[in-house]
Every structure is written in structure tokens, then in C-alpha cells.
C-alpha positions, 0 to 999 in steps of 0.5 A, spaced: 721 528 503 718 524 509 722 519 512 719 512 512 720 508 519 719 500 519 715 498 526 715 491 527 711 488 533 711 481 535 705 477 534 704 474 541 697 476 544 696 483 542 700 487 547 706 488 543 702 491 537 698 495 542 704 498 545 706 500 538 700 504 537 703 510 541 709 510 537 706 510 531 702 516 533 708 519 535 712 518 528 706 521 524 706 527 529 713 528 528 713 527 520 715 520 519 711 515 515 710 509 519 710 502 515 707 497 519 710 490 519 707 484 523 703 477 522 696 474 525 692 478 530 697 483 531 697 485 524 690 485 524 689 490 530 694 495 527 690 495 520 684 496 524 687 502 528 691 505 522 687 503 515 691 508 511 698 506 513 702 501 508 703 494 512 707 488 510 706 481 513 712 478 516 714 470 517 710 468 523 713 465 529 707 461 531 708 461 538 702 458 542 701 455 549 700 448 552 694 447 555 697 445 562 702 451 564 707 446 567 709 444 560 710 451 557 718 451 558 718 444 554 713 447 549 717 453 547 723 448 547 720 444 542 718 450 538 725 453 538 727 450 531 720 453 528 722 460 531 729 460 529 726 458 522 722 464 522 728 469 525 732 466 519 726 468 514 725 475 517 733 476 516 732 474 509 725 479 508 728 485 511 733 486 506 728 486 501 723 490 505 728 496 506 730 496 499 723 496 496 720 501 501 726 506 502 726 504 509 731 509 513 729 506 520 727 500 524 723 499 530 722 492 532 718 490 538 721 483 540 722 481 533 729 478 533 730 478 526 728 485 524 734 489 524 739 492 518 746 493 518 746 499 514 740 503 518 738 505 525 735 499 528 731 499 535 729 494 539 724 495 544 723 490 550 721 490 558 725 484 559 733 486 560 732 480 564 728 474 561 725 470 567 725 462 565 726 459 572 732 455 573 734 457 566 734 465 567 741 466 566 741 462 559 735 466 557 737 472 559 744 471 556 741 469 549 736 475 549 742 480 551 746 477 545 740 479 540 739 486 543 747 487 542 745 487 534 741 493 535 743 500 535 739 502 541 734 499 546 728 502 548 725 500 555 718 502 556 718 503 564 721 509 569 728 509 570 727 510 577 723 507 583 717 505 583 717 502 576 713 497 573 718 492 570 722 491 577 728 487 575 726 484 569 727 491 566 733 494 570 739 490 570 746 493 572 750 490 566 745 491 560 746 493 553 750 500 553 745 503 549 739 502 553 734 508 554 728 508 559 722 511 555 717 511 560 711 507 560 707 506 553 700 507 553 695 508 547 690 511 552 688 517 556 685 518 563 677 520 562 673 523 567 666 519 566 661 515 571 662 508 572 658 504 567 660 497 569 662 494 576 667 489 572 671 489 566 674 483 564 680 484 559 682 478 556 689 477 552 695 473 550 696 466 546 691 460 545 689 456 548 690 459 555 686 465 553 680 461 551 681 457 557 680 463 562 675 466 558 670 460 559 672 459 566 670 467 567 664 467 563 661 461 567 663 465 574 660 471 572 654 469 568 650 470 574 653 476 577 649 481 580 652 487 577 654 489 570 660 486 567 663 487 560 667 482 557 672 484 551 675 477 549 681 480 545 679 476 539 681 479 532 676 478 527 674 481 521 668 485 524 666 487 531 661 483 534 657 483 541 652 480 545 648 481 551 646 475 556 643 478 563 648 482 566 654 480 561 656 485 555 661 481 551 665 484 545 670 480 541 674 486 540 675 493 541 679 498 538 683 504 541 677 509 542 672 504 545 677 501 549 679 507 552 672 509 554 670 502 557 676 502 561 675 509 564 667 507 565 669 500 569 670 500 576 675 494 577 679 491 571 680 483 571 686 481 566 692 478 565 698 481 568 701 482 562 706 488 561 702 492 556 696 491 560 699 493 567 702 500 563 695 501 561 692 500 567 697 504 571 696 510 566 689 510 567 689 509 575 685 503 575 683 498 580 685 491 578 685 484 579 690 480 576 690 472 573 697 471 571 698 466 565 699 459 567 707 457 566 709 464 564 714 466 570 714 473 567 707 474 569 707 471 575 713 476 577 709 482 575 703 480 579 708 479 585 710 486 584 703 489 583 702 486 590 708 488 593 707 495 591 700 495 594 697 496 587 693 490 586 692 483 588 692 477 584 692 469 584 693 463 580 688 461 574 686 455 578 684 458 584 680 464 582 673 465 584 669 471 585 670 471 592 677 473 591 675 480 588 673 482 595 681 483 597 681 488 592 679 493 597 685 492 601 690 495 595 691 502 593 690 501 586 694 504 581 696 512 581 698 516 575 705 518 574 706 524 569 712 522 565 711 524 557 715 520 553 720 524 549 719 522 542 723 528 539 729 526 542 728 518 541 727 519 534 733 523 533 736 516 531 733 516 525 736 523 522 742 519 520 747 513 522 
């Protein structure tokens, strides 16, 4: 009988859900039955990708950003009681889910309450060190405490240098069961002609996703080459429209997004970690605009510049002229390292 594995990504933008897609595919290839658990846009995305799989709706963390990135830390602090309540609800829900669905293993992508004391439970994160400014020591200690509740911690990055997550994913004093699984991406590099000069790939929590969308639509409306916008808004039906040089989609599923990324000369996007893993896999040129007030994305953007892979700037300072700096960077170079899912999944053969 095939074993059922619960896979539960955090609903914070679409990145956590998107990087779980290759894991779900690997579970299917290795004769497991994935049960998908999440909420909101993340759950909606995975339902569209895997309509044949069973899904479970989890309590929502209801994470959102402030309009002014400067106040993000204060906003998250104020939201802490709400997040803690959601984690407690997860803890109550997981026992019922495991029992009702005969779950034998859990893979949680940054969902703090999705683990079970009686079955192997894995935590996926690229943040062994959680950057939060002058409170980094505290946020890291709290995160490490959560990680220790799991049987294993999988970090989607290379173990050596150069790597994609820097000090965030590489600490001297880390969870003893950390495994570097290699970067995760649902895409493959394709050989095809360029169809778009620029692809704008939007993602992340509101309202910052919408703020950047409106800014970039205004800037690119009279651009003298073809531009593709993917808004990153999960709706019931896929829609698109064209306006002069712009082609604008509300969302794309994997196959279409893979083709579009490969067919675009330059990608303009947030410096979210899943986006970085995807663009590294495809060997793309990129320009990054970190989410205001998010230290992680600012740090990742600096790593991209330090390694001469891609330039970036703050959202308030972005202009089309900034794209002229891309030529001074090498772009991403693909690095072949396949994730050994067979070895990772051995954990689920029995605790």
C-alpha cells in the first residue's frame, strides 16, 4: 500500500507553495501519495497544479505587509498573537488530519505547528538565521527552537560556496539534522528564441505586491519592446489582456510559466528566495526589487550583487534607466546538482 505524506507550505506569497511542487512530483515518482495542506493563494496554486490530489485547508496565519515597509517589524509584532493562535489551531488540527488520512510522514515548509510526535516530521527552510535587523539574535533563537521540534530540517541550497542563501542558510551552530538538499525549482532550462524583452514576475504578500504592480505598469506602459507581466494573483480562471507592448496575465501555472521565463531575455522580480532558485536553475539575467522592509530580501539582493549575478535597487528608487546596469553583471550560471529525493524520503520508511 502506498504511504501518504502530508506536505504543508506556508501561505506567504506563492514562493513556499511553488518550491513544494518539485517535492510533490518527487513523492509521486517514488510511489508515495501526497496530501496537500495549506490555505489561501498557496492552496489555490497547488490545487491548480495537482487537481487529482487530495487537499486539506489549514488555519490561516493571515500575514500581510504594511503599506510603509519601515513599519513591517511593528506590523508583524502586532500580528504575533494572531499567528500564535493559528499555530495552536494547527497543532489541534494535525492530530485529526494524521488520523483521518492515515498520514505516515509530514513535510512542513515553514508552517510552525505542522509536526507530529509519532511520525517523521520534516521542516523546510532556507533561514537557519532569521534576519530581522537588531533583533536577528532573537528571531533566530526562536526559529531554532521551532526547528528542533522536527525530526529533520531540509535546506534548499548548496552546502558549499557559492550558494544562494548566504549566512541565512549556513550557520555553524545549526539543527543537528540539517540536510542541504540543493536548490528547488519546478522548471527546466529550455532552448527557445526570446519572445519578450522583459518579463515582470510579481509575487509576495499584499499590499506590497499591488504597490509594485501599479508602479511597474505605469513605467512600462510606453516601453519600446515587448513586456510580459505575470501579476501573481491566484483567481478561479486564468485571464490575460494586451495593451500596446504589454501582455498581462493574472497568473500562470508551471508549464506556461516555464516557457515564458525561458522565452524572456530579462526578468524583473522580487528577490524572494524561490524566485532566485528558479532563475538560477534557468541561468537567467535578472533585476531584483526587494520588498520594502523585508531584511531577508534586501540581504539576498546584496548576495546577488556581490556574486556579480544580478543588480538590484530599492522599490522607491526603481526606474527603467536602472535596467541599463544589467549588462555589468554575469547573470546566473546553471549548476548541476540533482536532489537525492530517494535518500531524503528514506525518513518515511519508519520512525
